[in-house]
ZABANU-928220 format. One record per residue: residue in three letters; x, y, z of N, C-alpha, C in turn. Coordinates in steps of 0.2 Angstrom, whole numbers, plus 5000, padded with zeros to 4 digits. Each point is the difference from the previous one (the first is absolute). Layout:
<recs>
alaXYZXYZXYZ ...
</recs>
This chain:
<recs>
met494050864920500549985004500649974997 ser500650035001500649974996500249935002 ser500349964996500149935002500649995004 gln500550054999500650005004500150055005 pro499650005006500050055005500749995003 thr500250065003500749995003499850025008 tyr500349965004499950015007500750025003 gln500250064999500750025002500050005008 his499450015003500150015008500049935003 his499949954997500049935003500749985002 his500350035005500749975002499949945004 gln499549995004499949945004499749954996 arg500249945001499749944997499349995003 gln499549994995499349995003499949935002 arg499749995006499849945003499249995000 ile499749964996499350014999499749935002 ile499550015005499549945001499450004996 val499949944997499449994996499549955004 ala499450035002499649965004499349984997 gly499849945001499349984997500149934997 gly499449984997500049934996499349975002 gly500049935000499449975001499849964993 thr500050044995499849974993500550034995 gly500049974994500450024995499950074998 gly499450025001499850074998500450055004 his500249985006500450055004500749994999 ile500249944999500749984999500450024994 phe499649994994500350024994500250074999 pro499550055002500250075000500650015005 ala500049975005500550025005500749984997 ile500149944997500649984997500250054994 ala499550024996500150044994500250075003 ile499750035005500350075003500749995002 ala500149955004500749995003500550004994 asn499949964995500449994994500150064996 ala499550045000500050074996500550055004 ile499950005007500550045004500749984999 lys500149935000500749975000500350024993 lys499650014995500250014993500350075000 ile499750055004500250075000500650015005 his499949965006500550005005500249935002 pro500549974997500249935001500249995007 asp500250055004500349995007499450005005 thr499450014998499550015005499949935003 glu499950005007499949935004499350005001 phe499749934999499349995001499949955005 leu499550005004499849955005499250004999 phe499849944998499249995000499849975007 val499450025001499749985007499349974998 gly499949945001499349964998499749975006 ala499549964999499749965005500249935000 lys500249975005500249935000499449964998 gly500249954996499549954997499750024994 lys500150074997499750024994500549994994 met499750014994500449994994500650044999 glu500150065003500650045000500649975003 met499949965005500649975003500449954995 glu499749984995500349964995500250044994 lys499550044998500150044993500550055001 ile500150045005500550055001500749984999 pro500249955004500749975000500149974992 gln499549984997500149974993500250064996 ala499750065001500150064996500750035002 gly500349975005500750035002500050055006 phe499550005004500050055005499949975007 asn500350035005499949975007499350025003 ile499849955004499350025003500049985007 glu499650045004499949985007499349995001 gly499849945004499249995000499850025007 leu499450035000499650025006499549955002 asp499949995007499549955002499350045000 ile499750014994499450035000499549974995 ala499450005001499549984995499550055000 gly499750014994499550054999499349995004 phe499650044999499350005004499649944996 asn499849955004499649954997499350015000 arg499750014994499350024999499649945002 ser500249945000499549955001500049975007 ser500550025004500149975007500250055005 leu499550025004500250055005500549975005 leu499949935001500549975005500750014998 lys500150004994500750014997500350075001 asn499550055001500250075000500250015007 ile499949965005500150025007500850005001 ser500449964996500750005001500350064996 leu499650044996500350054995500350065004 pro499650025005500450065004500749985003 tyr500049945002500649975003500550004995 lys499849974994500549994994500250074998 leu499650055000500150074998500550035004 val499949995007500550035005500749964999 lys500049944999500649964999500450024994 ser499650014995500350024993500350075001 phe499750055004500350065001500750005003 phe500149955005500649995003500549974995 gln499849954996500449974995500250064995 val499650044998500150064995500650045003 gly499950025007500550045003500749975000 ala500049945001500749965000500350004993 ile499549994995500350014993500250074998 phe499750055002500250074999500650015003 lys500149985006500750015004500549984996 lys499949944998500649964996500150034993 phe499550014996500150024993500050074999 lys499750045005500150084999499750024994 pro499449994998499850034993499950074999 thr500250034994499950074999499350014997 ala499749954997499350014998499749935000 val499350005000499649945000499450004995 ile500049954996499450004995499549945002 gly499450025000499549955001499649984994 val499949944999499649984994499349975001 gly499850005007499449975002500149935002 gly499549975003500049935003500250015008 tyr499949945003500150005007500550045003 ser500649994998500650025003500250084999 ser499650034996500250074998499850045006 phe499549995003499750045005500550025006 pro500249945004500450025006500750034998 val500249984994500750034997499950074999 leu499550024996500050074998499850045006 arg499549985005499850035006500650025004 tyr500549955001500650015004500450054996 ala500149994994500550054996499750075001 gln499350015000499750075000500150035007 ser500049955006500150025006500750035001 lys500549984996500750015001500250064994 asn499550034997500150054995500449974994 ile500049944998500449974994499550014995 pro500250034994499650014994499649934998 thr499450004999499649944998499650014993 phe500049954996499750014994499549944999 leu499450014997499549954999499949994993 his499949934998499749994994499449965000 glu499450044998499449975000499849974993 ser500049945000499949974993499349994998 asn499550015004499349994999499750074999 ser499450004997499650074999499550015006 phe500149955005499650025006500549985006 ala500250055004500649995005499749965006 gly500549965002499949965006500050045006 lys499749985006500050045006500750025003 ser500549955000500650025003500450054996 asn499950004993500350054996499750075001 ile499450005001499650065001500350045006 met500149965006500350025006500750024999 leu500449964996500750024999500150064996 gly499550014995500150064996500150065003 lys499650015006500050075003500850025001 lys500449965002500750025001500549984995 ala499849974995500549984995500350064996 thr500649994997500350054996499750014993 lys499949944997499650004994499649944999 ile499550004996499649944999499949994993 phe500249944998500049984992499449964999 thr499550034995499449964999500049984993 ala499649944999499949974993499550044996 thr499550045003499550034996499950075003 asp499650044996499850075002499449995005 gly499850055003499450005004500149975007 met500750015003500149975006500050055006 gln499850064998500050065006499549985005 gln499549954999499649985005500349965006 phe500649984998500449965005500650035003 phe500350044996500750035002500050084999 pro500450035004500150074999500350014993 asn499650054996500150014993500750024998 asp500450045005500650034998500649945001 lys499849945002500549955001499949954994 ile499550004997499849954995500450014993 val500449954998500350004993499749944996 ile499650014995499749954996500649964996 thr500249945001500549974997499849944996 gly499549975001499849934998500349955004 asn499949944998500349945003500649974996 pro500549995004500649964996499849934998 val500249994994499849934997500649964999 arg500049945001500649954999500350014993 gln500650005000500450024994499949954994 thr499949945002499849954995499450014996 ile499550045003499450024996500150074997 ser500350055004500150064997500550014994 asn500549955000500550004995499949954994 ser499449975001499949944995499950024993 val500349964996500050014992499649944997 val499749965004499749944997499450014995 gln500149974994499450024995499549955001 lys499450014998499449965001500149934997 asn500249994994500049944997500549955004 glu500650035002500549965004499749985007 ala499650055003499749985006499549955000 val499650004995499449954999500449934999 gln500550004996500449934999500349985006 phe500250055004500349985007499549955004 phe499450024999499549965004499749944995 asn500349994995499849944995499350014998 leu499850074998499450014998500050034993 ser499450014997500050014992500050084999 val500450024995500150084999499450034997 asn499549964998499450044997499349995003 lys500149995007499449995004500050065005 lys499450025002500050055005500249975007 thr500450035004500349985006499850045006 ile499749965005499850035006500449985006 leu500350055003500449985006499650015007 val499949955004499750015006500549995006 val500050055004500550005005499750025007 gly500149975005499750015007500450045005 gly500650024999500450035005500349955005 ser500450025004500449955005499549975004 leu499450025001499549975005499649954996 gly500149994993499549964997499450034999 ala499549974996499450044999499449944999 lys499749985006499649955000499450014995 ser499750065001499450014996500150004993 ile500650034998500250004992500149934998 asn500449965004500249944998499449954999 glu499550015005499449954999499650024994 cys500050074999499650024994500349974993 ile500750015000500349974994500049934999 ala500049965006499949935000499449984997 gln499450035002499449994998499850014993 asn500450054997499950024993500549984995 ile500449955002500649994997499949984992 ala499449974999499849984993499950064996 leu499850065003499950064996500650024996 phe500649995003500650024997500149964993 gln499849945000500049954994499550034995 gln499450015002499550024996500150074996 gln500350045004500250074997500650004996 gln500449945000500650004997500550055004 trp500050005006500550045004500549965003 gln500550035003500549965004500050035007 leu500349965004500050035007500749995003 ile500350055003500549995005499850015007 trp500049955004499750005006500549995006 gln500150055004500450005006499549995006 thr500049945003499449985005500250015007 gly500750015002500250005007500049935002 lys500349995006500149935003499349975001 pro499650035004499449965003499649974994 phe499950034994499649984995500349954995 tyr500749995001500349974994499849934999 gln499949965005499849934999499449994996 gln499550045002499350014997500150024993 ala500450054999500050024993500349954995 lys500549965003500349954996499549954997 glu499549985004499549964998499650034994 val499850075002499650044995500350004993 val500650015000500350024993500249944996 lys499949945003500249944996499750004994 gly500449984994499749994994499950074996 phe500250055003499950074996500750024998 asp500150014993500750024998500150084999 asn499450035002500050084999500150035007 ile500349965005500150035007500749995002 tyr500350055003500649995004499850025007 met500149955005499850015007500649995004 ser500150045005500550005005499850035007 asp500349975005499850035007500450075000 phe500650014997500350065000500450014994 ile500050064997500350024994500650045002 ala500649984999500650045002500150054995 gln499949984993500250054995499450044998 met499850045005499350044998500150054994 glu500650024998500150044994499749964994 tyr500149945000499849964994499249995000 ala499849995007499249995000499750074998 tyr500250055002499750074998500150014993 ala500649984997500150014993499549964995 ala499949945003499649954996499250025000 ala499850045005499350015001499750054996 asp499449994997499650054997499550045005 val499849965005499650035006500249965006 val500050045006500249975006499450015005 val500049945004499550005006500550005006 ser499950055005500550005005499750035007 arg500349985005499950045007500350074999 ser499850055004500250065000500550035005 gly500549965002500550025005500450054997 ala500350045004500450064997500549984995 met500449955001500549984995499749974993 ala499449965001499749984994499850064996 val499750055003499750064996500650044997 ala500650015003500550034998500349964994 glu500149945000500249964995499650004994 leu499350005001499550004994500050064996 cys500250065004500050064997500650004995 leu500649975003500650004996499949964993 val499749945001500049964994499450014996 lys499650055002499450034996499549944997 lys499749975005499549954998499350015002 pro499549984996499350015002499949955006 val499750035006500049955005499350015004 val499849945002499450005004500249985007 phe500050055005500249995007499449975004 val500249955004499649975005500350015007 pro499950065003500450025006499949945006 tyr500549995003500049955006499650045006 pro499449975002499650045004500250005007 phe500549965002500250005007500650045002 ala500250044995500650045001499950065005 ala500550025004499950055005499750064997 glu499450035003499750064998499749994992 asp499949944998499849984993500450044995 his500750015001500450044996500049974993 gln499949944999500149974993499450034996 thr499450015003499550034996500150074998 ala500350045005500250074999500650004994 asn500449965000500650004995499649994993 ala499649955000499649994993499650054998 met499650035005499650064998500450064998 ala500650015002500450064998500149994992 leu500049944997500149994993499350004997 val499549965003499450004997499750074999 asn500150055004499850075000500350034994 lys500649984998500350034994499949964994 lys499549965000499949954994500649964998 ala500449985005500649974998500049925002 ala499449985003499949935002499349995001 leu499849935000499449985002500049975007 leu499449995004500049975006499449965001 val500149945003499549955002500149995008 asn499550015004500149995007500049925001 asp500449995005500149935002499449965001 lys499550035003499449965001499649994994 asp500150044995499749994993500349964995 val500649975002500449974995499649944996 met499749965004499649944996499550034995 ala499750055002499450034996500350044994 leu500550045001500250054996500749994996 leu500549975003500750004997500049984993 met499749944999500149974993499650044994 asn499550035002499650054996500450064998 thr500350035006500450064999500749984996 leu500349945001500649984996499849994993 thr499549974999499849984993499850064996 ala499750055003499850064996500750044999 leu500450005004500750044999500449974995 val500149935001500449964995499850014993 asn499350014999499750004993499950074998 asn500250055004500050074998500650045000 glu500349994994500750034998500050085002 gln499550034999500050085001500050015007 his499649965004500150015008500749995002 gln500349954998500649985002500550064998 gln500050034995500450054998499950065004 gln499450015002499850065004500449995007 leu499949945003500349985006500850015000 ile500249974995500850014999500250075000 ala499750044996500250074999499950035007 asn499549995004499950035006500549985006 ile500149935000500449975005500850024999 ser500250014994500750014998500250075002 thr499550055001500150075003500250005007 leu499849945003500250005008500649965001 ala500449984995500649965001500650045003 ile500349985005500650045002500649955001 asn500550014996500649964999500550015005 asn500150065003500650015004499850025007 ala499549985003499850025007500649995005 asp500349944999500649995005500550065000 glu500250024994500550054999499750075003 ile499450014998499750075003500050005008 ile499849945003500049995007500750015003 ala500549974997500750005002500250075000 asn499950044994500350075000499650045005 gln499449995001499650045005500349995007 ile500149945002500349985007500750035001 leu500449994995500750035000500050075001 ala499650034996499950085000499850025007 ala499649965004499750035006500449985006 ile500549965000500449985006500750035000 
</recs>
């Protein structure tokens, strides 16, 4: 695909609605796709549609885009009572969507998954407005499967998605990764010093995703002395809930950097010899790009258990290791120790995971959308 496509027939200015959110895993790709389209067509107008009270209502304006919020919450797996108001909210959201469309008059709609994408894309499809889906996981969610039937194109992170979507609509593009990570030139020594650690010790990065990772955190806390015994270093992102507890645990250890949130993930990745991580779609895409040996511990309560599916897509290609959440206490430290002490195994994982890296997913998606509308 040439990098400078020309769209001579685009006399009208495009007005695009981007719908979805709920987690960083949906919001970061949405922003990346919008920015990539803007780069090709600076006069494109965007309106994001999200769910009131969710992360996107704050993150999207920070990225410089307008957003409208819908009164909708997703299906609550734990409480049936909470679901009783869902049909009412769904109907109400359709009216809200109708009003937004009348005012904004979109020429195309992009859905990135999450609560708000369903009513928005459903409405667009009923009005024959071109719709595009981005499915970041290797196991599609229910609403995307329903929306896929009438979508113009469906962009997927991995191959093998024909079980969910019409084959002729699938374009395998990978997941857009934050530019701070995809364009990073941080070197290992510089990164290790950034965390005030030593340049000649093995460094392990433990990161639990935006939901935190109770099981991983408890296992690390219990085995904290092992890092000293093995002469390893630890960069540990705990998430908010575990932070106070971890603070007590790491007292007196100078081989540990611990924080509830690491903003400069490009440094954390560059410093790491081995990574322990949840397997959300964005974490997987980032780890492919930074080419690190990784032990995945999928978050077991993700919808349709998609984190396990994401991790298995790599495990089956000998590109990563996996420990189930319920086995963390029994298996994680042994798996980690064996990997950190086996240079050959690390090299094999690095070689295989790097073949899965995609650097320009946002551009590919932008070009595909512009060519189709």
